A tleap script that builds the chain and sets N, CA, C and O, in Angstrom:
source leaprc.protein.ff14SB
mol = sequence {
  NMET SER ALA ALA PHE TRP ASP ASP ARG TYR
  ALA ALA SER PRO ARG HIE LEU TYR GLY VAL
  GLU PRO SER ALA PHE LEU THR ARG GLN ARG
  HIE ARG LEU ASP ARG ARG GLN SER VAL LEU
  ALA VAL ALA ASP GLY GLU GLY ARG ASN GLY
  VAL TRP LEU ALA GLY GLN GLY LEU LYS VAL
  HIE ALA VAL ASP GLY SER ALA VAL GLY LEU
  GLN LYS ALA MET ARG LEU ALA LEU ASP ARG
  GLY VAL ASN LEU ARG THR THR CYS ALA ASP
  LEU THR ASP TRP ALA TRP PRO GLU GLY VAL
  TYR ASP ALA ALA VAL CYS ILE PHE LEU HIE
  LEU ARG PRO GLU HIE ARG ARG ASP VAL HIE
  ARG ALA MET ALA ARG ALA LEU ARG PRO GLY
  GLY VAL LEU ILE LEU GLU ALA PHE HIE PRO
  LEU MET TRP CILE
}
set mol.1.N position { 0.835 -1.170 0.000 }
set mol.1.CA position { 0.000 0.000 0.000 }
set mol.1.C position { 0.883 1.236 0.000 }
set mol.1.O position { 1.939 1.255 0.632 }
set mol.2.N position { 0.459 2.241 -0.691 }
set mol.2.CA position { 1.280 3.427 -0.905 }
set mol.2.C position { 1.311 4.342 0.314 }
set mol.2.O position { 0.472 4.245 1.209 }
set mol.3.N position { 2.296 5.229 0.324 }
set mol.3.CA position { 2.388 6.233 1.380 }
set mol.3.C position { 1.142 7.109 1.379 }
set mol.3.O position { 0.641 7.467 2.445 }
set mol.4.N position { 0.635 7.460 0.200 }
set mol.4.CA position { -0.572 8.293 0.115 }
set mol.4.C position { -1.769 7.595 0.750 }
set mol.4.O position { -2.586 8.238 1.409 }
set mol.5.N position { -1.875 6.277 0.555 }
set mol.5.CA position { -2.959 5.518 1.176 }
set mol.5.C position { -2.899 5.658 2.695 }
set mol.5.O position { -3.908 5.959 3.334 }
set mol.6.N position { -1.706 5.438 3.276 }
set mol.6.CA position { -1.555 5.520 4.735 }
set mol.6.C position { -1.685 6.952 5.230 }
set mol.6.O position { -2.276 7.188 6.285 }
set mol.7.N position { -1.144 7.910 4.489 }
set mol.7.CA position { -1.309 9.309 4.889 }
set mol.7.C position { -2.796 9.658 4.992 }
set mol.7.O position { -3.224 10.289 5.958 }
set mol.8.N position { -3.574 9.248 3.999 }
set mol.8.CA position { -5.016 9.527 4.003 }
set mol.8.C position { -5.708 8.846 5.181 }
set mol.8.O position { -6.549 9.453 5.843 }
set mol.9.N position { -5.359 7.596 5.442 }
set mol.9.CA position { -5.980 6.871 6.565 }
set mol.9.C position { -5.643 7.520 7.892 }
set mol.9.O position { -6.521 7.711 8.733 }
set mol.10.N position { -4.379 7.859 8.087 }
set mol.10.CA position { -3.969 8.458 9.362 }
set mol.10.C position { -4.505 9.876 9.526 }
set mol.10.O position { -4.768 10.310 10.647 }
set mol.11.N position { -4.671 10.601 8.419 }
set mol.11.CA position { -5.160 11.976 8.480 }
set mol.11.C position { -6.672 12.051 8.674 }
set mol.11.O position { -7.195 13.103 9.044 }
set mol.12.N position { -7.370 10.961 8.431 }
set mol.12.CA position { -8.836 10.961 8.482 }
set mol.12.C position { -9.379 11.239 9.875 }
set mol.12.O position { -10.536 11.635 10.019 }
set mol.13.N position { -8.565 11.037 10.897 }
set mol.13.CA position { -9.029 11.243 12.266 }
set mol.13.C position { -7.864 11.713 13.133 }
set mol.13.O position { -6.726 11.295 12.922 }
set mol.14.N position { -8.141 12.577 14.103 }
set mol.14.CA position { -7.068 12.958 15.031 }
set mol.14.C position { -6.707 11.808 15.977 }
set mol.14.O position { -5.645 11.824 16.598 }
set mol.15.N position { -7.575 10.829 16.083 }
set mol.15.CA position { -7.306 9.654 16.918 }
set mol.15.C position { -6.343 8.723 16.193 }
set mol.15.O position { -6.154 8.837 14.982 }
set mol.16.N position { -5.746 7.818 16.923 }
set mol.16.CA position { -4.827 6.841 16.340 }
set mol.16.C position { -5.624 5.654 15.802 }
set mol.16.O position { -6.435 5.061 16.514 }
set mol.17.N position { -5.385 5.323 14.557 }
set mol.17.CA position { -6.120 4.272 13.858 }
set mol.17.C position { -6.084 2.943 14.613 }
set mol.17.O position { -7.102 2.256 14.700 }
set mol.18.N position { -4.932 2.579 15.154 }
set mol.18.CA position { -4.778 1.318 15.876 }
set mol.18.C position { -4.666 1.533 17.386 }
set mol.18.O position { -4.277 0.619 18.114 }
set mol.19.N position { -4.999 2.714 17.852 }
set mol.19.CA position { -4.907 3.031 19.262 }
set mol.19.C position { -3.503 3.461 19.645 }
set mol.19.O position { -2.620 3.562 18.793 }
set mol.20.N position { -3.303 3.715 20.935 }
set mol.20.CA position { -1.999 4.179 21.408 }
set mol.20.C position { -1.284 3.148 22.277 }
set mol.20.O position { -0.158 3.378 22.719 }
set mol.21.N position { -1.925 2.035 22.518 }
set mol.21.CA position { -1.291 0.981 23.309 }
set mol.21.C position { -0.514 0.046 22.380 }
set mol.21.O position { -0.924 -0.172 21.240 }
set mol.22.N position { 0.595 -0.504 22.855 }
set mol.22.CA position { 1.423 -1.369 22.001 }
set mol.22.C position { 0.725 -2.686 21.680 }
set mol.22.O position { -0.240 -3.079 22.336 }
set mol.23.N position { 1.225 -3.334 20.684 }
set mol.23.CA position { 0.776 -4.675 20.324 }
set mol.23.C position { 0.952 -5.611 21.526 }
set mol.23.O position { 1.992 -5.603 22.185 }
set mol.24.N position { -0.071 -6.409 21.797 }
set mol.24.CA position { 0.015 -7.378 22.902 }
set mol.24.C position { 1.164 -8.358 22.658 }
set mol.24.O position { 1.855 -8.758 23.595 }
set mol.25.N position { 1.359 -8.738 21.408 }
set mol.25.CA position { 2.469 -9.635 21.070 }
set mol.25.C position { 3.801 -8.990 21.461 }
set mol.25.O position { 4.660 -9.645 22.051 }
set mol.26.N position { 3.968 -7.719 21.135 }
set mol.26.CA position { 5.209 -7.031 21.453 }
set mol.26.C position { 5.433 -6.966 22.959 }
set mol.26.O position { 6.547 -7.203 23.426 }
set mol.27.N position { 4.418 -6.657 23.707 }
set mol.27.CA position { 4.604 -6.559 25.164 }
set mol.27.C position { 5.026 -7.909 25.746 }
set mol.27.O position { 5.764 -7.957 26.730 }
set mol.28.N position { 4.559 -9.001 25.143 }
set mol.28.CA position { 4.969 -10.331 25.626 }
set mol.28.C position { 6.420 -10.658 25.270 }
set mol.28.O position { 6.996 -11.599 25.816 }
set mol.29.N position { 7.010 -9.884 24.358 }
set mol.29.CA position { 8.408 -10.095 23.950 }
set mol.29.C position { 9.379 -9.188 24.698 }
set mol.29.O position { 10.580 -9.222 24.434 }
set mol.30.N position { 8.883 -8.391 25.612 }
set mol.30.CA position { 9.697 -7.391 26.321 }
set mol.30.C position { 10.946 -8.006 26.959 }
set mol.30.O position { 12.000 -7.373 27.006 }
set mol.31.N position { 10.822 -9.235 27.446 }
set mol.31.CA position { 11.953 -9.889 28.115 }
set mol.31.C position { 13.147 -10.115 27.180 }
set mol.31.O position { 14.250 -10.390 27.652 }
set mol.32.N position { 12.946 -10.007 25.893 }
set mol.32.CA position { 14.029 -10.212 24.923 }
set mol.32.C position { 14.890 -8.962 24.732 }
set mol.32.O position { 15.923 -9.007 24.064 }
set mol.33.N position { 14.455 -7.853 25.323 }
set mol.33.CA position { 15.113 -6.564 25.106 }
set mol.33.C position { 15.659 -6.015 26.415 }
set mol.33.O position { 15.041 -6.158 27.470 }
set mol.34.N position { 16.832 -5.382 26.330 }
set mol.34.CA position { 17.445 -4.757 27.500 }
set mol.34.C position { 17.381 -3.241 27.364 }
set mol.34.O position { 17.464 -2.691 26.265 }
set mol.35.N position { 17.231 -2.574 28.522 }
set mol.35.CA position { 17.246 -1.109 28.522 }
set mol.35.C position { 18.498 -0.597 27.817 }
set mol.35.O position { 19.553 -1.230 27.861 }
set mol.36.N position { 18.368 0.527 27.184 }
set mol.36.CA position { 19.452 1.215 26.482 }
set mol.36.C position { 19.843 0.550 25.164 }
set mol.36.O position { 20.739 1.046 24.480 }
set mol.37.N position { 19.209 -0.543 24.793 }
set mol.37.CA position { 19.496 -1.116 23.474 }
set mol.37.C position { 18.913 -0.211 22.391 }
set mol.37.O position { 17.976 0.551 22.632 }
set mol.38.N position { 19.479 -0.311 21.217 }
set mol.38.CA position { 18.953 0.433 20.068 }
set mol.38.C position { 17.993 -0.477 19.301 }
set mol.38.O position { 18.286 -1.644 19.041 }
set mol.39.N position { 16.845 0.088 18.949 }
set mol.39.CA position { 15.795 -0.685 18.284 }
set mol.39.C position { 15.329 0.048 17.039 }
set mol.39.O position { 15.082 1.254 17.071 }
set mol.40.N position { 15.211 -0.682 15.952 }
set mol.40.CA position { 14.601 -0.175 14.732 }
set mol.40.C position { 13.146 -0.622 14.728 }
set mol.40.O position { 12.861 -1.819 14.684 }
set mol.41.N position { 12.226 0.335 14.773 }
set mol.41.CA position { 10.790 0.036 14.732 }
set mol.41.C position { 10.338 0.203 13.288 }
set mol.41.O position { 10.133 1.322 12.815 }
set mol.42.N position { 10.185 -0.913 12.597 }
set mol.42.CA position { 9.889 -0.935 11.161 }
set mol.42.C position { 8.388 -0.798 10.927 }
set mol.42.O position { 7.587 -1.484 11.563 }
set mol.43.N position { 8.016 0.086 10.018 }
set mol.43.CA position { 6.603 0.333 9.686 }
set mol.43.C position { 5.829 0.684 10.959 }
set mol.43.O position { 4.793 0.091 11.261 }
set mol.44.N position { 6.353 1.649 11.685 }
set mol.44.CA position { 5.806 1.978 13.002 }
set mol.44.C position { 4.552 2.844 12.947 }
set mol.44.O position { 3.946 3.102 13.987 }
set mol.45.N position { 4.154 3.291 11.786 }
set mol.45.CA position { 2.898 4.025 11.647 }
set mol.45.C position { 2.791 5.200 12.588 }
set mol.45.O position { 3.647 6.086 12.585 }
set mol.46.N position { 1.739 5.214 13.398 }
set mol.46.CA position { 1.468 6.313 14.323 }
set mol.46.C position { 2.233 6.185 15.638 }
set mol.46.O position { 2.039 6.993 16.546 }
set mol.47.N position { 3.095 5.182 15.749 }
set mol.47.CA position { 4.051 5.124 16.827 }
set mol.47.C position { 3.681 4.377 18.093 }
set mol.47.O position { 4.417 4.441 19.077 }
set mol.48.N position { 2.575 3.679 18.097 }
set mol.48.CA position { 2.182 3.033 19.359 }
set mol.48.C position { 3.236 2.059 19.870 }
set mol.48.O position { 3.439 1.959 21.080 }
set mol.49.N position { 3.903 1.345 18.985 }
set mol.49.CA position { 4.922 0.381 19.412 }
set mol.49.C position { 6.263 1.056 19.690 }
set mol.49.O position { 6.904 0.767 20.701 }
set mol.50.N position { 6.686 1.943 18.809 }
set mol.50.CA position { 7.949 2.646 19.017 }
set mol.50.C position { 7.943 3.502 20.271 }
set mol.50.O position { 8.930 3.532 21.006 }
set mol.51.N position { 6.849 4.194 20.521 }
set mol.51.CA position { 6.755 5.029 21.723 }
set mol.51.C position { 6.772 4.158 22.975 }
set mol.51.O position { 7.405 4.512 23.969 }
set mol.52.N position { 6.087 3.037 22.930 }
set mol.52.CA position { 6.112 2.126 24.080 }
set mol.52.C position { 7.539 1.620 24.324 }
set mol.52.O position { 7.999 1.580 25.465 }
set mol.53.N position { 8.229 1.239 23.260 }
set mol.53.CA position { 9.609 0.775 23.402 }
set mol.53.C position { 10.490 1.868 24.005 }
set mol.53.O position { 11.313 1.590 24.877 }
set mol.54.N position { 10.322 3.097 23.550 }
set mol.54.CA position { 11.094 4.213 24.106 }
set mol.54.C position { 10.770 4.388 25.592 }
set mol.54.O position { 11.652 4.717 26.386 }
set mol.55.N position { 9.531 4.174 25.959 }
set mol.55.CA position { 9.124 4.255 27.356 }
set mol.55.C position { 9.723 3.158 28.211 }
set mol.55.O position { 9.752 3.270 29.437 }
set mol.56.N position { 10.202 2.098 27.575 }
set mol.56.CA position { 10.855 0.997 28.285 }
set mol.56.C position { 12.358 1.241 28.431 }
set mol.56.O position { 13.085 0.388 28.938 }
set mol.57.N position { 12.813 2.407 27.985 }
set mol.57.CA position { 14.224 2.757 28.125 }
set mol.57.C position { 15.088 2.406 26.935 }
set mol.57.O position { 16.315 2.447 27.030 }
set mol.58.N position { 14.469 2.060 25.806 }
set mol.58.CA position { 15.220 1.708 24.605 }
set mol.58.C position { 15.406 2.934 23.714 }
set mol.58.O position { 14.593 3.857 23.745 }
set mol.59.N position { 16.473 2.941 22.922 }
set mol.59.CA position { 16.725 4.011 21.952 }
set mol.59.C position { 16.064 3.582 20.641 }
set mol.59.O position { 16.515 2.637 19.994 }
set mol.60.N position { 14.998 4.278 20.253 }
set mol.60.CA position { 14.152 3.825 19.151 }
set mol.60.C position { 14.288 4.717 17.926 }
set mol.60.O position { 14.235 5.944 18.010 }
set mol.61.N position { 14.463 4.066 16.801 }
set mol.61.CA position { 14.430 4.708 15.488 }
set mol.61.C position { 13.233 4.113 14.752 }
set mol.61.O position { 13.253 2.947 14.355 }
set mol.62.N position { 12.194 4.921 14.574 }
set mol.62.CA position { 10.985 4.468 13.885 }
set mol.62.C position { 11.062 4.869 12.418 }
set mol.62.O position { 11.356 6.019 12.092 }
set mol.63.N position { 10.794 3.912 11.542 }
set mol.63.CA position { 10.780 4.198 10.109 }
set mol.63.C position { 9.435 3.768 9.551 }
set mol.63.O position { 8.919 2.701 9.882 }
set mol.64.N position { 8.876 4.616 8.701 }
set mol.64.CA position { 7.571 4.339 8.118 }
set mol.64.C position { 7.447 5.146 6.829 }
set mol.64.O position { 8.130 6.155 6.651 }
set mol.65.N position { 6.585 4.703 5.945 }
set mol.65.CA position { 6.363 5.401 4.690 }
set mol.65.C position { 5.399 6.569 4.789 }
set mol.65.O position { 5.285 7.349 3.843 }
set mol.66.N position { 4.706 6.707 5.901 }
set mol.66.CA position { 3.707 7.755 6.055 }
set mol.66.C position { 4.228 8.907 6.909 }
set mol.66.O position { 4.506 8.735 8.095 }
set mol.67.N position { 4.356 10.069 6.303 }
set mol.67.CA position { 4.757 11.262 7.051 }
set mol.67.C position { 3.688 11.634 8.073 }
set mol.67.O position { 4.014 12.078 9.174 }
set mol.68.N position { 2.429 11.458 7.723 }
set mol.68.CA position { 1.336 11.770 8.648 }
set mol.68.C position { 1.400 10.858 9.864 }
set mol.68.O position { 1.256 11.319 10.996 }
set mol.69.N position { 1.616 9.568 9.638 }
set mol.69.CA position { 1.746 8.621 10.742 }
set mol.69.C position { 2.896 8.993 11.663 }
set mol.69.O position { 2.751 8.959 12.884 }
set mol.70.N position { 4.032 9.345 11.090 }
set mol.70.CA position { 5.191 9.686 11.904 }
set mol.70.C position { 4.998 10.992 12.672 }
set mol.70.O position { 5.525 11.146 13.774 }
set mol.71.N position { 4.248 11.928 12.100 }
set mol.71.CA position { 3.926 13.155 12.846 }
set mol.71.C position { 3.094 12.815 14.079 }
set mol.71.O position { 3.327 13.357 15.159 }
set mol.72.N position { 2.133 11.925 13.917 }
set mol.72.CA position { 1.322 11.499 15.061 }
set mol.72.C position { 2.176 10.732 16.077 }
set mol.72.O position { 1.961 10.840 17.284 }
set mol.73.N position { 3.140 9.962 15.582 }
set mol.73.CA position { 4.054 9.243 16.472 }
set mol.73.C position { 4.864 10.234 17.306 }
set mol.73.O position { 5.040 10.031 18.508 }
set mol.74.N position { 5.353 11.293 16.688 }
set mol.74.CA position { 6.135 12.292 17.421 }
set mol.74.C position { 5.284 13.008 18.465 }
set mol.74.O position { 5.765 13.301 19.559 }
set mol.75.N position { 4.037 13.289 18.141 }
set mol.75.CA position { 3.142 13.912 19.133 }
set mol.75.C position { 2.915 12.975 20.319 }
set mol.75.O position { 2.914 13.409 21.471 }
set mol.76.N position { 2.724 11.683 20.026 }
set mol.76.CA position { 2.536 10.701 21.092 }
set mol.76.C position { 3.795 10.611 21.959 }
set mol.76.O position { 3.702 10.536 23.184 }
set mol.77.N position { 4.966 10.618 21.326 }
set mol.77.CA position { 6.227 10.568 22.078 }
set mol.77.C position { 6.352 11.803 22.975 }
set mol.77.O position { 6.753 11.686 24.133 }
set mol.78.N position { 6.015 12.970 22.454 }
set mol.78.CA position { 6.071 14.191 23.267 }
set mol.78.C position { 5.097 14.112 24.433 }
set mol.78.O position { 5.436 14.480 25.557 }
set mol.79.N position { 3.884 13.631 24.163 }
set mol.79.CA position { 2.879 13.484 25.225 }
set mol.79.C position { 3.361 12.545 26.326 }
set mol.79.O position { 3.064 12.748 27.503 }
set mol.80.N position { 4.107 11.514 25.931 }
set mol.80.CA position { 4.573 10.514 26.902 }
set mol.80.C position { 5.955 10.840 27.468 }
set mol.80.O position { 6.454 10.133 28.345 }
set mol.81.N position { 6.567 11.903 26.969 }
set mol.81.CA position { 7.864 12.326 27.492 }
set mol.81.C position { 9.009 11.407 27.138 }
set mol.81.O position { 9.925 11.222 27.940 }
set mol.82.N position { 8.975 10.817 25.929 }
set mol.82.CA position { 10.053 9.922 25.495 }
set mol.82.C position { 10.659 10.430 24.199 }
set mol.82.O position { 10.042 11.200 23.463 }
set mol.83.N position { 11.881 9.984 23.934 }
set mol.83.CA position { 12.571 10.351 22.699 }
set mol.83.C position { 12.303 9.308 21.625 }
set mol.83.O position { 12.317 8.104 21.881 }
set mol.84.N position { 12.062 9.798 20.429 }
set mol.84.CA position { 11.815 8.926 19.286 }
set mol.84.C position { 12.449 9.573 18.066 }
set mol.84.O position { 12.150 10.721 17.737 }
set mol.85.N position { 13.314 8.844 17.404 }
set mol.85.CA position { 13.898 9.305 16.139 }
set mol.85.C position { 13.051 8.720 15.026 }
set mol.85.O position { 12.689 7.545 15.085 }
set mol.86.N position { 12.726 9.510 14.014 }
set mol.86.CA position { 11.887 9.005 12.923 }
set mol.86.C position { 12.536 9.238 11.563 }
set mol.86.O position { 13.299 10.184 11.365 }
set mol.87.N position { 12.208 8.351 10.644 }
set mol.87.CA position { 12.596 8.491 9.246 }
set mol.87.C position { 11.407 8.092 8.393 }
set mol.87.O position { 10.818 7.029 8.591 }
set mol.88.N position { 11.054 8.951 7.440 }
set mol.88.CA position { 9.990 8.631 6.498 }
set mol.88.C position { 10.649 8.054 5.241 }
set mol.88.O position { 11.439 8.729 4.581 }
set mol.89.N position { 10.322 6.814 4.922 }
set mol.89.CA position { 10.963 6.145 3.786 }
set mol.89.C position { 10.095 5.007 3.273 }
set mol.89.O position { 9.347 4.380 4.022 }
set mol.90.N position { 10.214 4.764 1.994 }
set mol.90.CA position { 9.609 3.589 1.372 }
set mol.90.C position { 10.538 2.414 1.691 }
set mol.90.O position { 11.684 2.385 1.242 }
set mol.91.N position { 10.046 1.461 2.456 }
set mol.91.CA position { 10.894 0.354 2.915 }
set mol.91.C position { 11.404 -0.526 1.780 }
set mol.91.O position { 12.376 -1.261 1.958 }
set mol.92.N position { 10.763 -0.459 0.622 }
set mol.92.CA position { 11.206 -1.302 -0.494 }
set mol.92.C position { 12.414 -0.724 -1.215 }
set mol.92.O position { 13.080 -1.441 -1.962 }
set mol.93.N position { 12.716 0.572 -1.006 }
set mol.93.CA position { 13.909 1.128 -1.647 }
set mol.93.C position { 14.733 2.005 -0.704 }
set mol.93.O position { 15.585 2.773 -1.152 }
set mol.94.N position { 14.482 1.893 0.589 }
set mol.94.CA position { 15.248 2.635 1.592 }
set mol.94.C position { 16.670 2.095 1.634 }
set mol.94.O position { 16.887 0.896 1.456 }
set mol.95.N position { 17.626 2.961 1.865 }
set mol.95.CA position { 19.013 2.533 2.059 }
set mol.95.C position { 19.137 2.028 3.501 }
set mol.95.O position { 19.566 2.758 4.396 }
set mol.96.N position { 18.756 0.777 3.701 }
set mol.96.CA position { 18.739 0.176 5.040 }
set mol.96.C position { 20.133 0.208 5.664 }
set mol.96.O position { 21.120 -0.116 5.003 }
set mol.97.N position { 20.212 0.598 6.931 }
set mol.97.CA position { 21.504 0.509 7.622 }
set mol.97.C position { 21.859 -0.961 7.844 }
set mol.97.O position { 20.980 -1.822 7.861 }
set mol.98.N position { 23.128 -1.235 8.011 }
set mol.98.CA position { 23.551 -2.619 8.252 }
set mol.98.C position { 24.384 -2.701 9.522 }
set mol.98.O position { 25.282 -1.890 9.750 }
set mol.99.N position { 24.065 -3.706 10.351 }
set mol.99.CA position { 24.824 -3.963 11.566 }
set mol.99.C position { 24.751 -2.859 12.599 }
set mol.99.O position { 25.727 -2.621 13.311 }
set mol.100.N position { 23.622 -2.179 12.701 }
set mol.100.CA position { 23.503 -0.993 13.548 }
set mol.100.C position { 22.675 -1.217 14.814 }
set mol.100.O position { 22.994 -0.648 15.859 }
set mol.101.N position { 21.639 -2.019 14.745 }
set mol.101.CA position { 20.661 -2.112 15.834 }
set mol.101.C position { 20.801 -3.410 16.635 }
set mol.101.O position { 21.213 -4.450 16.121 }
set mol.102.N position { 20.439 -3.300 17.914 }
set mol.102.CA position { 20.405 -4.482 18.773 }
set mol.102.C position { 19.148 -5.300 18.525 }
set mol.102.O position { 19.127 -6.510 18.754 }
set mol.103.N position { 18.102 -4.632 18.055 }
set mol.103.CA position { 16.834 -5.304 17.787 }
set mol.103.C position { 16.093 -4.569 16.690 }
set mol.103.O position { 16.293 -3.373 16.477 }
set mol.104.N position { 15.238 -5.297 16.001 }
set mol.104.CA position { 14.299 -4.718 15.048 }
set mol.104.C position { 12.927 -5.275 15.411 }
set mol.104.O position { 12.772 -6.463 15.692 }
set mol.105.N position { 11.949 -4.395 15.397 }
set mol.105.CA position { 10.576 -4.773 15.718 }
set mol.105.C position { 9.706 -4.414 14.534 }
set mol.105.O position { 9.737 -3.286 14.043 }
set mol.106.N position { 8.936 -5.376 14.083 }
set mol.106.CA position { 8.047 -5.153 12.950 }
set mol.106.C position { 6.710 -5.828 13.256 }
set mol.106.O position { 6.629 -7.053 13.349 }
set mol.107.N position { 5.676 -5.024 13.410 }
set mol.107.CA position { 4.354 -5.530 13.751 }
set mol.107.C position { 3.412 -5.264 12.579 }
set mol.107.O position { 3.081 -4.113 12.295 }
set mol.108.N position { 2.991 -6.303 11.916 }
set mol.108.CA position { 2.024 -6.234 10.811 }
set mol.108.C position { 2.410 -5.260 9.706 }
set mol.108.O position { 1.703 -4.287 9.447 }
set mol.109.N position { 3.511 -5.526 9.075 }
set mol.109.CA position { 3.948 -4.753 7.920 }
set mol.109.C position { 3.178 -5.230 6.686 }
set mol.109.O position { 3.137 -6.424 6.390 }
set mol.110.N position { 2.576 -4.292 5.981 }
set mol.110.CA position { 1.812 -4.622 4.776 }
set mol.110.C position { 2.721 -4.448 3.563 }
set mol.110.O position { 3.055 -3.325 3.185 }
set mol.111.N position { 3.115 -5.555 2.960 }
set mol.111.CA position { 3.990 -5.540 1.784 }
set mol.111.C position { 3.412 -6.409 0.687 }
set mol.111.O position { 2.734 -7.405 0.942 }
set mol.112.N position { 3.694 -6.013 -0.523 }
set mol.112.CA position { 3.351 -6.889 -1.643 }
set mol.112.C position { 4.255 -8.124 -1.565 }
set mol.112.O position { 5.401 -8.020 -1.127 }
set mol.113.N position { 3.759 -9.278 -1.979 }
set mol.113.CA position { 4.545 -10.520 -1.864 }
set mol.113.C position { 5.938 -10.440 -2.483 }
set mol.113.O position { 6.882 -11.025 -1.950 }
set mol.114.N position { 6.078 -9.732 -3.587 }
set mol.114.CA position { 7.388 -9.679 -4.248 }
set mol.114.C position { 8.414 -8.850 -3.468 }
set mol.114.O position { 9.602 -8.902 -3.787 }
set mol.115.N position { 7.992 -8.098 -2.469 }
set mol.115.CA position { 8.916 -7.284 -1.675 }
set mol.115.C position { 9.259 -7.909 -0.323 }
set mol.115.O position { 10.227 -7.496 0.316 }
set mol.116.N position { 8.496 -8.877 0.114 }
set mol.116.CA position { 8.659 -9.404 1.476 }
set mol.116.C position { 10.055 -9.941 1.755 }
set mol.116.O position { 10.670 -9.574 2.756 }
set mol.117.N position { 10.554 -10.792 0.897 }
set mol.117.CA position { 11.853 -11.423 1.142 }
set mol.117.C position { 12.956 -10.369 1.281 }
set mol.117.O position { 13.753 -10.427 2.217 }
set mol.118.N position { 13.005 -9.414 0.360 }
set mol.118.CA position { 14.062 -8.401 0.400 }
set mol.118.C position { 13.961 -7.521 1.646 }
set mol.118.O position { 14.977 -7.216 2.270 }
set mol.119.N position { 12.762 -7.116 2.007 }
set mol.119.CA position { 12.592 -6.263 3.188 }
set mol.119.C position { 12.913 -7.038 4.465 }
set mol.119.O position { 13.564 -6.509 5.366 }
set mol.120.N position { 12.460 -8.277 4.542 }
set mol.120.CA position { 12.773 -9.077 5.733 }
set mol.120.C position { 14.290 -9.311 5.856 }
set mol.120.O position { 14.838 -9.270 6.957 }
set mol.121.N position { 14.941 -9.550 4.756 }
set mol.121.CA position { 16.405 -9.732 4.794 }
set mol.121.C position { 17.095 -8.439 5.203 }
set mol.121.O position { 18.072 -8.461 5.951 }
set mol.122.N position { 16.586 -7.307 4.709 }
set mol.122.CA position { 17.176 -6.015 5.078 }
set mol.122.C position { 17.022 -5.759 6.573 }
set mol.122.O position { 17.926 -5.213 7.206 }
set mol.123.N position { 15.874 -6.152 7.142 }
set mol.123.CA position { 15.685 -6.022 8.592 }
set mol.123.C position { 16.747 -6.830 9.332 }
set mol.123.O position { 17.359 -6.341 10.281 }
set mol.124.N position { 16.959 -8.048 8.901 }
set mol.124.CA position { 17.947 -8.912 9.555 }
set mol.124.C position { 19.357 -8.331 9.419 }
set mol.124.O position { 20.138 -8.376 10.369 }
set mol.125.N position { 19.685 -7.790 8.249 }
set mol.125.CA position { 21.014 -7.202 8.046 }
set mol.125.C position { 21.212 -5.932 8.875 }
set mol.125.O position { 22.348 -5.558 9.168 }
set mol.126.N position { 20.124 -5.270 9.253 }
set mol.126.CA position { 20.224 -4.053 10.068 }
set mol.126.C position { 20.668 -4.355 11.495 }
set mol.126.O position { 21.032 -3.447 12.241 }
set mol.127.N position { 20.638 -5.637 11.874 }
set mol.127.CA position { 20.979 -6.034 13.241 }
set mol.127.C position { 22.480 -6.239 13.426 }
set mol.127.O position { 23.189 -6.661 12.513 }
set mol.128.N position { 22.936 -5.929 14.631 }
set mol.128.CA position { 24.298 -6.276 15.030 }
set mol.128.C position { 24.353 -7.789 15.212 }
set mol.128.O position { 23.304 -8.420 15.342 }
set mol.129.N position { 25.543 -8.391 15.227 }
set mol.129.CA position { 25.621 -9.827 15.522 }
set mol.129.C position { 24.930 -10.127 16.856 }
set mol.129.O position { 25.150 -9.433 17.850 }
set mol.130.N position { 24.103 -11.156 16.864 }
set mol.130.CA position { 23.357 -11.523 18.059 }
set mol.130.C position { 22.086 -10.712 18.264 }
set mol.130.O position { 21.395 -10.877 19.269 }
set mol.131.N position { 21.773 -9.832 17.308 }
set mol.131.CA position { 20.578 -8.998 17.423 }
set mol.131.C position { 19.296 -9.821 17.349 }
set mol.131.O position { 19.297 -10.968 16.901 }
set mol.132.N position { 18.211 -9.211 17.796 }
set mol.132.CA position { 16.913 -9.881 17.884 }
set mol.132.C position { 15.939 -9.242 16.900 }
set mol.132.O position { 15.811 -8.019 16.841 }
set mol.133.N position { 15.263 -10.074 16.137 }
set mol.133.CA position { 14.198 -9.615 15.251 }
set mol.133.C position { 12.876 -10.082 15.830 }
set mol.133.O position { 12.638 -11.280 15.979 }
set mol.134.N position { 12.018 -9.127 16.154 }
set mol.134.CA position { 10.685 -9.440 16.664 }
set mol.134.C position { 9.708 -9.069 15.557 }
set mol.134.O position { 9.548 -7.898 15.214 }
set mol.135.N position { 9.061 -10.086 15.008 }
set mol.135.CA position { 8.208 -9.916 13.838 }
set mol.135.C position { 6.850 -10.542 14.096 }
set mol.135.O position { 6.750 -11.733 14.391 }
set mol.136.N position { 5.809 -9.735 13.984 }
set mol.136.CA position { 4.446 -10.262 14.056 }
set mol.136.C position { 3.830 -10.069 12.684 }
set mol.136.O position { 3.760 -8.954 12.167 }
set mol.137.N position { 3.388 -11.164 12.109 }
set mol.137.CA position { 2.850 -11.126 10.757 }
set mol.137.C position { 1.623 -12.027 10.669 }
set mol.137.O position { 1.278 -12.732 11.617 }
set mol.138.N position { 0.999 -11.988 9.549 }
set mol.138.CA position { -0.168 -12.843 9.336 }
set mol.138.C position { -0.093 -13.418 7.936 }
set mol.138.O position { 0.626 -12.922 7.068 }
set mol.139.N position { -0.839 -14.456 7.748 }
set mol.139.CA position { -0.956 -15.074 6.434 }
set mol.139.C position { -2.401 -15.520 6.282 }
set mol.139.O position { -2.924 -16.235 7.137 }
set mol.140.N position { -3.037 -15.112 5.224 }
set mol.140.CA position { -4.429 -15.552 5.046 }
set mol.140.C position { -4.482 -17.061 4.806 }
set mol.140.O position { -3.747 -17.600 3.979 }
set mol.141.N position { -5.341 -17.710 5.524 }
set mol.141.CA position { -5.528 -19.158 5.344 }
set mol.141.C position { -6.557 -19.401 4.254 }
set mol.141.O position { -7.524 -18.654 4.105 }
set mol.142.N position { -6.335 -20.420 3.528 }
set mol.142.CA position { -7.314 -20.797 2.506 }
set mol.142.C position { -7.973 -22.093 2.969 }
set mol.142.O position { -7.295 -23.084 3.240 }
set mol.143.N position { -9.246 -22.075 3.051 }
set mol.143.CA position { -10.005 -23.257 3.453 }
set mol.143.C position { -10.571 -23.918 2.211 }
set mol.143.O position { -11.164 -23.263 1.354 }
set mol.144.N position { -10.380 -25.208 2.128 }
set mol.144.CA position { -10.878 -25.950 0.964 }
set mol.144.C position { -12.106 -26.726 1.377 }
set mol.144.O position { -12.698 -27.427 0.556 }
savepdb mol mol.pdb
quit
């Protein structure tokens, strides 16, 4: 889905589309992360997960294709008194950093099938040796 699609969705309401609380899956993974670690929050949208991670004492870099979503993320970070670094980028052609982060968190990234492998590999390459990738995804089941 395009940046314009997400910008329009996020701009449609002053409220957060997915709320302001982190993903339940992510909160259950908290034990995998240590305070002061650097985390790349991939496709962080309006920031509910990245802001929560920053509130846990992590250094968070949120990247998303929607400038509107990231603006809302920054407002949420300010409201919660946490630091959040943001980058607006198309994840399919972003110059992904390599070997930089202690962890990468990606919760429900919407990608076309032909981009998934490359983006997932780029997430893994962004990690330092021994880094942790926390990925929550879905796959539509087909019932016969």
